[in-house]
N, C-alpha and C positions, 0 to 999 in steps of 0.2 A: 504494500500500500504506500502510496506517495503522500507525504505530509510536509507542509511548509511550516517552519518554526523560526523564531527569532532568538538569536543568542548574541551576547556581547562579542565584539570584534576580537577581544583578547582570548576568549574561550574558543571561538571559531579557529583562530590561528593556532592555538595550542592543540586543538583536536586534529586539525589538518596535519600538523607536524607529527603528532603521535600516530595517526593513521598511516602516513607515509613511512615512518620508522618501522612500524609493525607489518608493512606490506598489505594493508587492508584498505578497502574503500572507505570513504567517509561514512557512507550509509551503514556499512557493517560495524564500524566503530560506534556510531550513535546507537544502533540497534542493540549491540552487546551492552553498552553502558546503561541503556534504559532497562533492559532485561535484568541486569544486576540490581539496579535500583528497585525495581518492582519486587524482586525476590527478597531484598533486604527489608523492604517495608512490610511484606507479608510476615517475615520472621519476627519483626518488631511487634506486629499486631498479635501474633501468637504468644510471644513472651509476655505482653501486657495482659492478655487473657489469663494465662497461667498464673501470673503474679496476683491477679485479682482473686482467682480461686484459692490460692494458697494463703492469701492474706486473711481469708475468712476461716481458715482452719486453725485450730489450737495447736501449739507446738508441744503440748504436753501429751505424754502417753497415758493410756487408760491405766488406772491403778493396778488391775490384775496383770496386764502385760508388763508394766514396769516391775512389779514384784517377781514375775517369772524370769525376766531378763536378769535382774540382780541376783536371783537365786542361782541361775545357770552360770553367770560370770563368777560367782563366788567359788564354784567348784571346777572351773576351767583351769587347765594347765597351760601356762604361757611359756 
């Protein structure tokens, strides 16, 4: 798909130089950069959702589980 965008001259020049250095077309460079940005934003959104879920969880173990762990550790050979 063809898309027209506006970017600052300095970004355009730097991107052009990078594309030439990597032997890629300008379109390929922009496409790869945008794909990485989209993936990064998705990962950030997932992290935010997980943070929200875990923020609602207590960090404390249930008393019976805590007792069982302490009992097991007391008899463990290190």
